[in-house]
PyMOL Python script that loads the backbone (N, CA, C, O; Angstrom):
from pymol import cmd

cmd.read_pdbstr("""\
ATOM      1  N   UNK A   1       0.892  -1.210   0.010  1.00  0.00           N
ATOM      2  CA  UNK A   1      -0.003   0.076   0.026  1.00  0.00           C
ATOM      3  C   UNK A   1       0.944   1.247   0.040  1.00  0.00           C
ATOM      4  O   UNK A   1       0.728   2.209  -0.697  1.00  0.00           O
ATOM      5  N   UNK A   2       1.920   1.212   0.796  1.00  0.00           N
ATOM      6  CA  UNK A   2       2.793   2.379   0.832  1.00  0.00           C
ATOM      7  C   UNK A   2       3.547   2.673  -0.511  1.00  0.00           C
ATOM      8  O   UNK A   2       3.751   3.824  -0.897  1.00  0.00           O
ATOM      9  N   UNK A   3       3.946   1.552  -1.198  1.00  0.00           N
ATOM     10  CA  UNK A   3       4.541   1.711  -2.453  1.00  0.00           C
ATOM     11  C   UNK A   3       3.568   2.252  -3.513  1.00  0.00           C
ATOM     12  O   UNK A   3       3.920   3.053  -4.379  1.00  0.00           O
ATOM     13  N   UNK A   4       2.398   1.793  -3.399  1.00  0.00           N
ATOM     14  CA  UNK A   4       1.400   2.326  -4.418  1.00  0.00           C
ATOM     15  C   UNK A   4       1.092   3.836  -4.110  1.00  0.00           C
ATOM     16  O   UNK A   4       0.877   4.572  -5.073  1.00  0.00           O
ATOM     17  N   UNK A   5       1.059   4.310  -2.932  1.00  0.00           N
ATOM     18  CA  UNK A   5       0.869   5.759  -2.642  1.00  0.00           C
ATOM     19  C   UNK A   5       2.000   6.498  -3.088  1.00  0.00           C
ATOM     20  O   UNK A   5       1.801   7.593  -3.614  1.00  0.00           O
ATOM     21  N   UNK A   6       3.285   6.014  -2.940  1.00  0.00           N
ATOM     22  CA  UNK A   6       4.437   6.722  -3.268  1.00  0.00           C
ATOM     23  C   UNK A   6       4.467   6.782  -4.808  1.00  0.00           C
ATOM     24  O   UNK A   6       4.717   7.855  -5.357  1.00  0.00           O
ATOM     25  N   UNK A   7       4.224   5.684  -5.516  1.00  0.00           N
ATOM     26  CA  UNK A   7       4.223   5.762  -6.981  1.00  0.00           C
ATOM     27  C   UNK A   7       3.129   6.645  -7.565  1.00  0.00           C
ATOM     28  O   UNK A   7       3.343   7.327  -8.568  1.00  0.00           O
ATOM     29  N   UNK A   8       1.968   6.632  -6.941  1.00  0.00           N
ATOM     30  CA  UNK A   8       0.892   7.494  -7.311  1.00  0.00           C
ATOM     31  C   UNK A   8       1.175   8.898  -7.136  1.00  0.00           C
ATOM     32  O   UNK A   8       0.836   9.719  -7.989  1.00  0.00           O
ATOM     33  N   UNK A   9       1.787   9.223  -6.060  1.00  0.00           N
ATOM     34  CA  UNK A   9       2.148  10.549  -5.782  1.00  0.00           C
ATOM     35  C   UNK A   9       3.274  11.176  -6.774  1.00  0.00           C
ATOM     36  O   UNK A   9       3.262  12.356  -7.125  1.00  0.00           O
ATOM     37  N   UNK A  10       4.172  10.299  -7.144  1.00  0.00           N
ATOM     38  CA  UNK A  10       5.211  10.646  -8.129  1.00  0.00           C
ATOM     39  C   UNK A  10       4.576  10.799  -9.485  1.00  0.00           C
ATOM     40  O   UNK A  10       4.917  11.749 -10.190  1.00  0.00           O
ATOM     41  N   UNK A  11       3.708   9.963  -9.887  1.00  0.00           N
ATOM     42  CA  UNK A  11       3.024  10.029 -11.218  1.00  0.00           C
ATOM     43  C   UNK A  11       2.330  11.327 -11.276  1.00  0.00           C
ATOM     44  O   UNK A  11       2.562  12.114 -12.194  1.00  0.00           O
ATOM     45  N   UNK A  12       1.479  11.588 -10.325  1.00  0.00           N
ATOM     46  CA  UNK A  12       0.666  12.803 -10.296  1.00  0.00           C
ATOM     47  C   UNK A  12       1.507  14.049 -10.296  1.00  0.00           C
ATOM     48  O   UNK A  12       1.150  15.050 -10.915  1.00  0.00           O
ATOM     49  N   UNK A  13       2.628  13.993  -9.602  1.00  0.00           N
ATOM     50  CA  UNK A  13       3.599  15.188  -9.590  1.00  0.00           C
ATOM     51  C   UNK A  13       4.167  15.439 -11.033  1.00  0.00           C
ATOM     52  O   UNK A  13       4.153  16.562 -11.538  1.00  0.00           O
ATOM     53  N   UNK A  14       4.636  14.398 -11.627  1.00  0.00           N
ATOM     54  CA  UNK A  14       5.213  14.538 -12.987  1.00  0.00           C
ATOM     55  C   UNK A  14       4.131  14.852 -14.030  1.00  0.00           C
ATOM     56  O   UNK A  14       4.399  15.538 -15.016  1.00  0.00           O
ATOM     57  N   UNK A  15       2.914  14.350 -13.811  1.00  0.00           N
ATOM     58  CA  UNK A  15       1.850  14.706 -14.844  1.00  0.00           C
ATOM     59  C   UNK A  15       1.522  16.157 -14.620  1.00  0.00           C
ATOM     60  O   UNK A  15       1.226  16.869 -15.579  1.00  0.00           O
ATOM     61  N   UNK A  16       1.561  16.604 -13.443  1.00  0.00           N
ATOM     62  CA  UNK A  16       1.210  18.086 -13.157  1.00  0.00           C
ATOM     63  C   UNK A  16       2.320  18.994 -13.740  1.00  0.00           C
ATOM     64  O   UNK A  16       2.043  20.113 -14.171  1.00  0.00           O
ATOM     65  N   UNK A  17       3.583  18.500 -13.747  1.00  0.00           N
ATOM     66  CA  UNK A  17       4.623  19.316 -14.218  1.00  0.00           C
ATOM     67  C   UNK A  17       4.516  19.507 -15.812  1.00  0.00           C
ATOM     68  O   UNK A  17       4.795  20.576 -16.355  1.00  0.00           O
ATOM     69  N   UNK A  18       4.113  18.439 -16.459  1.00  0.00           N
ATOM     70  CA  UNK A  18       4.001  18.409 -17.921  1.00  0.00           C
ATOM     71  C   UNK A  18       2.538  18.781 -18.447  1.00  0.00           C
ATOM     72  O   UNK A  18       2.289  18.746 -19.652  1.00  0.00           O
ATOM     73  N   UNK A  19       1.664  19.108 -17.581  1.00  0.00           N
ATOM     74  CA  UNK A  19       0.386  19.498 -18.048  1.00  0.00           C
ATOM     75  C   UNK A  19       0.179  20.968 -17.690  1.00  0.00           C
ATOM     76  O   UNK A  19      -0.163  21.307 -16.558  1.00  0.00           O
ATOM     77  N   UNK A  20       0.390  21.814 -18.666  1.00  0.00           N
ATOM     78  CA  UNK A  20       0.371  23.322 -18.406  1.00  0.00           C
ATOM     79  C   UNK A  20      -0.978  23.787 -17.915  1.00  0.00           C
ATOM     80  O   UNK A  20      -1.077  24.775 -17.188  1.00  0.00           O
ATOM     81  N   UNK A  21      -2.014  23.079 -18.308  1.00  0.00           N
ATOM     82  CA  UNK A  21      -3.397  23.601 -17.867  1.00  0.00           C
ATOM     83  C   UNK A  21      -3.645  23.395 -16.414  1.00  0.00           C
ATOM     84  O   UNK A  21      -4.468  24.090 -15.819  1.00  0.00           O
ATOM     85  N   UNK A  22      -2.929  22.420 -15.799  1.00  0.00           N
ATOM     86  CA  UNK A  22      -3.114  22.286 -14.353  1.00  0.00           C
ATOM     87  C   UNK A  22      -2.482  23.489 -13.550  1.00  0.00           C
ATOM     88  O   UNK A  22      -3.054  23.918 -12.547  1.00  0.00           O
ATOM     89  N   UNK A  23      -1.427  23.968 -13.953  1.00  0.00           N
ATOM     90  CA  UNK A  23      -0.743  25.002 -13.265  1.00  0.00           C
ATOM     91  C   UNK A  23       0.082  24.443 -12.070  1.00  0.00           C
ATOM     92  O   UNK A  23      -0.008  23.273 -11.697  1.00  0.00           O
ATOM     93  N   UNK A  24       0.862  25.341 -11.520  1.00  0.00           N
ATOM     94  CA  UNK A  24       1.728  24.846 -10.446  1.00  0.00           C
ATOM     95  C   UNK A  24       1.086  24.942  -9.012  1.00  0.00           C
ATOM     96  O   UNK A  24       1.652  24.420  -8.052  1.00  0.00           O
ATOM     97  N   UNK A  25      -0.087  25.606  -8.884  1.00  0.00           N
ATOM     98  CA  UNK A  25      -0.649  25.867  -7.559  1.00  0.00           C
ATOM     99  C   UNK A  25      -1.048  24.704  -6.849  1.00  0.00           C
ATOM    100  O   UNK A  25      -1.076  24.799  -5.622  1.00  0.00           O
ATOM    101  N   UNK A  26      -1.387  23.534  -7.419  1.00  0.00           N
ATOM    102  CA  UNK A  26      -1.820  22.362  -6.731  1.00  0.00           C
ATOM    103  C   UNK A  26      -0.710  21.689  -5.938  1.00  0.00           C
ATOM    104  O   UNK A  26      -0.976  20.909  -5.024  1.00  0.00           O
ATOM    105  N   UNK A  27       0.569  22.003  -6.301  1.00  0.00           N
ATOM    106  CA  UNK A  27       1.696  21.368  -5.550  1.00  0.00           C
ATOM    107  C   UNK A  27       1.987  22.035  -4.271  1.00  0.00           C
ATOM    108  O   UNK A  27       2.590  21.393  -3.411  1.00  0.00           O
ATOM    109  N   UNK A  28       1.627  23.253  -4.048  1.00  0.00           N
ATOM    110  CA  UNK A  28       2.083  24.088  -2.904  1.00  0.00           C
ATOM    111  C   UNK A  28       1.012  24.247  -1.964  1.00  0.00           C
ATOM    112  O   UNK A  28      -0.125  24.480  -2.375  1.00  0.00           O
ATOM    113  N   UNK A  29       1.291  24.133  -0.616  1.00  0.00           N
ATOM    114  CA  UNK A  29       0.313  24.223   0.441  1.00  0.00           C
ATOM    115  C   UNK A  29      -0.077  25.736   0.529  1.00  0.00           C
ATOM    116  O   UNK A  29      -1.239  26.041   0.798  1.00  0.00           O
ATOM    117  N   UNK A  30       0.919  26.728   0.297  1.00  0.00           N
ATOM    118  CA  UNK A  30       0.524  28.141   0.435  1.00  0.00           C
ATOM    119  C   UNK A  30      -0.001  28.755  -0.757  1.00  0.00           C
ATOM    120  O   UNK A  30      -0.179  29.973  -0.768  1.00  0.00           O
ATOM    121  N   UNK A  31      -0.278  28.018  -1.798  1.00  0.00           N
ATOM    122  CA  UNK A  31      -0.889  28.543  -3.019  1.00  0.00           C
ATOM    123  C   UNK A  31       0.026  29.446  -3.780  1.00  0.00           C
ATOM    124  O   UNK A  31       1.215  29.141  -3.880  1.00  0.00           O
ATOM    125  N   UNK A  32      -0.429  30.505  -4.307  1.00  0.00           N
ATOM    126  CA  UNK A  32       0.408  31.484  -5.097  1.00  0.00           C
ATOM    127  C   UNK A  32       1.455  32.216  -4.229  1.00  0.00           C
ATOM    128  O   UNK A  32       2.508  32.633  -4.710  1.00  0.00           O
ATOM    129  N   UNK A  33       1.135  32.346  -2.989  1.00  0.00           N
ATOM    130  CA  UNK A  33       1.998  33.164  -2.021  1.00  0.00           C
ATOM    131  C   UNK A  33       3.042  32.283  -1.390  1.00  0.00           C
ATOM    132  O   UNK A  33       3.775  32.762  -0.524  1.00  0.00           O
ATOM    133  N   UNK A  34       3.160  31.007  -1.771  1.00  0.00           N
ATOM    134  CA  UNK A  34       4.125  30.126  -1.204  1.00  0.00           C
ATOM    135  C   UNK A  34       5.608  30.472  -1.414  1.00  0.00           C
ATOM    136  O   UNK A  34       5.957  30.640  -2.583  1.00  0.00           O
ATOM    137  N   UNK A  35       6.439  30.587  -0.537  1.00  0.00           N
ATOM    138  CA  UNK A  35       7.813  31.078  -0.695  1.00  0.00           C
ATOM    139  C   UNK A  35       8.662  30.195  -1.605  1.00  0.00           C
ATOM    140  O   UNK A  35       9.428  30.700  -2.425  1.00  0.00           O
ATOM    141  N   UNK A  36       8.524  28.861  -1.459  1.00  0.00           N
ATOM    142  CA  UNK A  36       9.246  27.789  -2.231  1.00  0.00           C
ATOM    143  C   UNK A  36       8.738  27.950  -3.658  1.00  0.00           C
ATOM    144  O   UNK A  36       9.517  27.999  -4.610  1.00  0.00           O
ATOM    145  N   UNK A  37       7.392  28.032  -3.790  1.00  0.00           N
ATOM    146  CA  UNK A  37       6.847  28.137  -5.208  1.00  0.00           C
ATOM    147  C   UNK A  37       7.411  29.267  -5.958  1.00  0.00           C
ATOM    148  O   UNK A  37       7.677  29.160  -7.155  1.00  0.00           O
ATOM    149  N   UNK A  38       7.611  30.399  -5.258  1.00  0.00           N
ATOM    150  CA  UNK A  38       8.105  31.600  -6.048  1.00  0.00           C
ATOM    151  C   UNK A  38       9.609  31.361  -6.497  1.00  0.00           C
ATOM    152  O   UNK A  38      10.089  32.095  -7.361  1.00  0.00           O
ATOM    153  N   UNK A  39      10.307  30.415  -5.963  1.00  0.00           N
ATOM    154  CA  UNK A  39      11.647  30.178  -6.445  1.00  0.00           C
ATOM    155  C   UNK A  39      11.592  29.541  -7.899  1.00  0.00           C
ATOM    156  O   UNK A  39      12.474  29.737  -8.736  1.00  0.00           O
ATOM    157  N   UNK A  40      10.558  28.821  -8.097  1.00  0.00           N
ATOM    158  CA  UNK A  40      10.550  28.067  -9.394  1.00  0.00           C
ATOM    159  C   UNK A  40       9.572  28.620 -10.477  1.00  0.00           C
ATOM    160  O   UNK A  40       9.790  28.460 -11.677  1.00  0.00           O
ATOM    161  N   UNK A  41       8.480  29.282  -9.989  1.00  0.00           N
ATOM    162  CA  UNK A  41       7.386  29.889 -10.875  1.00  0.00           C
ATOM    163  C   UNK A  41       7.217  31.366 -10.687  1.00  0.00           C
ATOM    164  O   UNK A  41       7.510  31.952  -9.645  1.00  0.00           O
ATOM    165  N   UNK A  42       6.729  31.927 -11.757  1.00  0.00           N
ATOM    166  CA  UNK A  42       6.262  33.312 -11.752  1.00  0.00           C
ATOM    167  C   UNK A  42       4.903  33.445 -11.184  1.00  0.00           C
ATOM    168  O   UNK A  42       4.188  32.444 -11.136  1.00  0.00           O
ATOM    169  N   UNK A  43       4.478  34.594 -10.748  1.00  0.00           N
ATOM    170  CA  UNK A  43       2.998  34.711 -10.232  1.00  0.00           C
ATOM    171  C   UNK A  43       1.945  34.297 -11.076  1.00  0.00           C
ATOM    172  O   UNK A  43       0.877  33.894 -10.614  1.00  0.00           O
ATOM    173  N   UNK A  44       2.209  34.379 -12.426  1.00  0.00           N
ATOM    174  CA  UNK A  44       1.171  33.907 -13.370  1.00  0.00           C
ATOM    175  C   UNK A  44       1.126  32.393 -13.573  1.00  0.00           C
ATOM    176  O   UNK A  44       0.252  31.902 -14.287  1.00  0.00           O
ATOM    177  N   UNK A  45       2.041  31.646 -12.966  1.00  0.00           N
ATOM    178  CA  UNK A  45       2.067  30.194 -13.018  1.00  0.00           C
ATOM    179  C   UNK A  45       3.083  29.633 -14.030  1.00  0.00           C
ATOM    180  O   UNK A  45       3.251  28.415 -14.094  1.00  0.00           O
ATOM    181  N   UNK A  46       3.761  30.471 -14.816  1.00  0.00           N
ATOM    182  CA  UNK A  46       4.786  29.872 -15.700  1.00  0.00           C
ATOM    183  C   UNK A  46       6.074  29.748 -15.013  1.00  0.00           C
ATOM    184  O   UNK A  46       6.350  30.432 -14.027  1.00  0.00           O
ATOM    185  N   UNK A  47       6.890  28.852 -15.541  1.00  0.00           N
ATOM    186  CA  UNK A  47       8.204  28.636 -14.929  1.00  0.00           C
ATOM    187  C   UNK A  47       9.081  29.871 -15.077  1.00  0.00           C
ATOM    188  O   UNK A  47       9.006  30.594 -16.070  1.00  0.00           O
ATOM    189  N   UNK A  48       9.916  30.093 -14.062  1.00  0.00           N
ATOM    190  CA  UNK A  48      10.960  31.216 -14.204  1.00  0.00           C
ATOM    191  C   UNK A  48      11.869  30.710 -15.300  1.00  0.00           C
ATOM    192  O   UNK A  48      11.684  29.634 -15.869  1.00  0.00           O
ATOM    193  N   UNK A  49      12.919  31.592 -15.582  1.00  0.00           N
ATOM    194  CA  UNK A  49      13.748  31.212 -16.695  1.00  0.00           C
ATOM    195  C   UNK A  49      14.543  29.870 -16.466  1.00  0.00           C
ATOM    196  O   UNK A  49      14.673  29.106 -17.423  1.00  0.00           O
ATOM    197  N   UNK A  50      15.026  29.583 -15.361  1.00  0.00           N
ATOM    198  CA  UNK A  50      15.642  28.400 -15.062  1.00  0.00           C
ATOM    199  C   UNK A  50      14.865  27.569 -14.120  1.00  0.00           C
ATOM    200  O   UNK A  50      15.435  26.691 -13.471  1.00  0.00           O
ATOM    201  N   UNK A  51      13.610  27.789 -14.006  1.00  0.00           N
ATOM    202  CA  UNK A  51      12.735  27.081 -12.936  1.00  0.00           C
ATOM    203  C   UNK A  51      12.679  25.706 -13.147  1.00  0.00           C
ATOM    204  O   UNK A  51      12.940  24.966 -12.199  1.00  0.00           O
ATOM    205  N   UNK A  52      12.342  25.178 -14.377  1.00  0.00           N
ATOM    206  CA  UNK A  52      12.182  23.771 -14.689  1.00  0.00           C
ATOM    207  C   UNK A  52      13.510  22.993 -14.449  1.00  0.00           C
ATOM    208  O   UNK A  52      13.485  21.974 -13.759  1.00  0.00           O
ATOM    209  N   UNK A  53      14.621  23.428 -14.977  1.00  0.00           N
ATOM    210  CA  UNK A  53      15.883  22.737 -14.635  1.00  0.00           C
ATOM    211  C   UNK A  53      16.166  22.721 -13.134  1.00  0.00           C
ATOM    212  O   UNK A  53      16.617  21.717 -12.581  1.00  0.00           O
ATOM    213  N   UNK A  54      15.892  23.854 -12.489  1.00  0.00           N
ATOM    214  CA  UNK A  54      16.207  23.943 -11.083  1.00  0.00           C
ATOM    215  C   UNK A  54      15.266  22.962 -10.312  1.00  0.00           C
ATOM    216  O   UNK A  54      15.714  22.335  -9.352  1.00  0.00           O
ATOM    217  N   UNK A  55      14.047  22.828 -10.692  1.00  0.00           N
ATOM    218  CA  UNK A  55      13.101  21.919  -9.968  1.00  0.00           C
ATOM    219  C   UNK A  55      13.536  20.427 -10.370  1.00  0.00           C
ATOM    220  O   UNK A  55      13.393  19.562  -9.506  1.00  0.00           O
ATOM    221  N   UNK A  56      13.984  20.116 -11.446  1.00  0.00           N
ATOM    222  CA  UNK A  56      14.454  18.748 -11.730  1.00  0.00           C
ATOM    223  C   UNK A  56      15.736  18.415 -10.913  1.00  0.00           C
ATOM    224  O   UNK A  56      15.886  17.329 -10.354  1.00  0.00           O
ATOM    225  N   UNK A  57      16.686  19.460 -10.880  1.00  0.00           N
ATOM    226  CA  UNK A  57      17.842  19.240 -10.153  1.00  0.00           C
ATOM    227  C   UNK A  57      17.541  19.037  -8.737  1.00  0.00           C
ATOM    228  O   UNK A  57      18.144  18.157  -8.122  1.00  0.00           O
ATOM    229  N   UNK A  58      16.633  19.792  -8.141  1.00  0.00           N
ATOM    230  CA  UNK A  58      16.295  19.630  -6.746  1.00  0.00           C
ATOM    231  C   UNK A  58      15.697  18.225  -6.533  1.00  0.00           C
ATOM    232  O   UNK A  58      16.008  17.599  -5.519  1.00  0.00           O
ATOM    233  N   UNK A  59      14.897  17.731  -7.395  1.00  0.00           N
ATOM    234  CA  UNK A  59      14.341  16.398  -7.239  1.00  0.00           C
ATOM    235  C   UNK A  59      15.358  15.406  -7.336  1.00  0.00           C
ATOM    236  O   UNK A  59      15.374  14.457  -6.553  1.00  0.00           O
ATOM    237  N   UNK A  60      16.262  15.559  -8.294  1.00  0.00           N
ATOM    238  CA  UNK A  60      17.301  14.518  -8.561  1.00  0.00           C
ATOM    239  C   UNK A  60      18.314  14.519  -7.362  1.00  0.00           C
ATOM    240  O   UNK A  60      18.722  13.448  -6.912  1.00  0.00           O
ATOM    241  N   UNK A  61      18.693  15.648  -6.879  1.00  0.00           N
ATOM    242  CA  UNK A  61      19.603  15.736  -5.667  1.00  0.00           C
ATOM    243  C   UNK A  61      18.953  15.079  -4.485  1.00  0.00           C
ATOM    244  O   UNK A  61      19.607  14.340  -3.749  1.00  0.00           O
ATOM    245  N   UNK A  62      17.618  15.342  -4.276  1.00  0.00           N
ATOM    246  CA  UNK A  62      16.999  14.632  -3.116  1.00  0.00           C
ATOM    247  C   UNK A  62      16.977  13.117  -3.320  1.00  0.00           C
ATOM    248  O   UNK A  62      17.223  12.365  -2.377  1.00  0.00           O
ATOM    249  N   UNK A  63      16.701  12.685  -4.478  1.00  0.00           N
ATOM    250  CA  UNK A  63      16.694  11.214  -4.688  1.00  0.00           C
ATOM    251  C   UNK A  63      18.071  10.656  -4.515  1.00  0.00           C
ATOM    252  O   UNK A  63      18.220   9.567  -3.960  1.00  0.00           O
ATOM    253  N   UNK A  64      19.117  11.372  -4.976  1.00  0.00           N
ATOM    254  CA  UNK A  64      20.446  10.927  -4.794  1.00  0.00           C
ATOM    255  C   UNK A  64      20.872  10.863  -3.321  1.00  0.00           C
ATOM    256  O   UNK A  64      21.599   9.959  -2.909  1.00  0.00           O
ATOM    257  N   UNK A  65      20.415  11.819  -2.560  1.00  0.00           N
ATOM    258  CA  UNK A  65      20.708  11.883  -1.220  1.00  0.00           C
ATOM    259  C   UNK A  65      20.113  10.688  -0.421  1.00  0.00           C
ATOM    260  O   UNK A  65      20.757  10.117   0.460  1.00  0.00           O
ATOM    261  N   UNK A  66      18.755  10.318  -0.805  1.00  0.00           N
ATOM    262  CA  UNK A  66      18.186   9.204  -0.217  1.00  0.00           C
ATOM    263  C   UNK A  66      18.813   7.873  -0.603  1.00  0.00           C
ATOM    264  O   UNK A  66      18.859   6.925   0.181  1.00  0.00           O
ATOM    265  N   UNK A  67      19.285   7.839  -1.820  1.00  0.00           N
ATOM    266  CA  UNK A  67      19.943   6.586  -2.303  1.00  0.00           C
ATOM    267  C   UNK A  67      21.336   6.526  -1.607  1.00  0.00           C
ATOM    268  O   UNK A  67      21.803   5.437  -1.275  1.00  0.00           O
ATOM    269  N   UNK A  68      21.949   7.601  -1.405  1.00  0.00           N
ATOM    270  CA  UNK A  68      23.298   7.603  -0.693  1.00  0.00           C
ATOM    271  C   UNK A  68      23.017   7.161   0.779  1.00  0.00           C
ATOM    272  O   UNK A  68      23.750   6.299   1.263  1.00  0.00           O
ATOM    273  N   UNK A  69      22.099   7.645   1.453  1.00  0.00           N
ATOM    274  CA  UNK A  69      21.772   7.285   2.807  1.00  0.00           C
ATOM    275  C   UNK A  69      21.416   5.773   2.919  1.00  0.00           C
ATOM    276  O   UNK A  69      21.783   5.087   3.872  1.00  0.00           O
ATOM    277  N   UNK A  70      20.699   5.316   1.914  1.00  0.00           N
ATOM    278  CA  UNK A  70      20.367   3.841   1.973  1.00  0.00           C
ATOM    279  C   UNK A  70      21.576   3.076   1.730  1.00  0.00           C
ATOM    280  O   UNK A  70      21.741   2.035   2.366  1.00  0.00           O
ATOM    281  N   UNK A  71      22.481   3.481   0.852  1.00  0.00           N
ATOM    282  CA  UNK A  71      23.755   2.697   0.554  1.00  0.00           C
ATOM    283  C   UNK A  71      24.687   2.697   1.723  1.00  0.00           C
ATOM    284  O   UNK A  71      25.313   1.674   2.004  1.00  0.00           O
ATOM    285  N   UNK A  72      24.809   3.813   2.425  1.00  0.00           N
ATOM    286  CA  UNK A  72      25.688   3.940   3.633  1.00  0.00           C
ATOM    287  C   UNK A  72      25.225   3.027   4.736  1.00  0.00           C
ATOM    288  O   UNK A  72      26.038   2.436   5.446  1.00  0.00           O
ATOM    289  N   UNK A  73      24.001   2.916   4.876  1.00  0.00           N
ATOM    290  CA  UNK A  73      23.406   2.237   5.986  1.00  0.00           C
ATOM    291  C   UNK A  73      23.701   0.796   5.788  1.00  0.00           C
ATOM    292  O   UNK A  73      23.303  -0.034   6.605  1.00  0.00           O
TER     293      UNK A  73
END
""", "prot")
cmd.dss("prot")
cmd.show_as("cartoon", "prot")
cmd.util.cbc("prot")
cmd.orient("prot")
């Protein structure tokens, strides 16, 4: 059940990234005024100049950190 929830969350996250009609507001608890959201997106919902690569780099580095922690353990 846990694996299904994690996979479903990841799939919905990536579908939201590639579906421009959905907009980025569904990902952030603070809505349009969320501080972390403003690092990646403009107020109108479009990505900042380097927002998409920065978001993918953030996700990739987080996944690498988890993998490293699992390997060290």
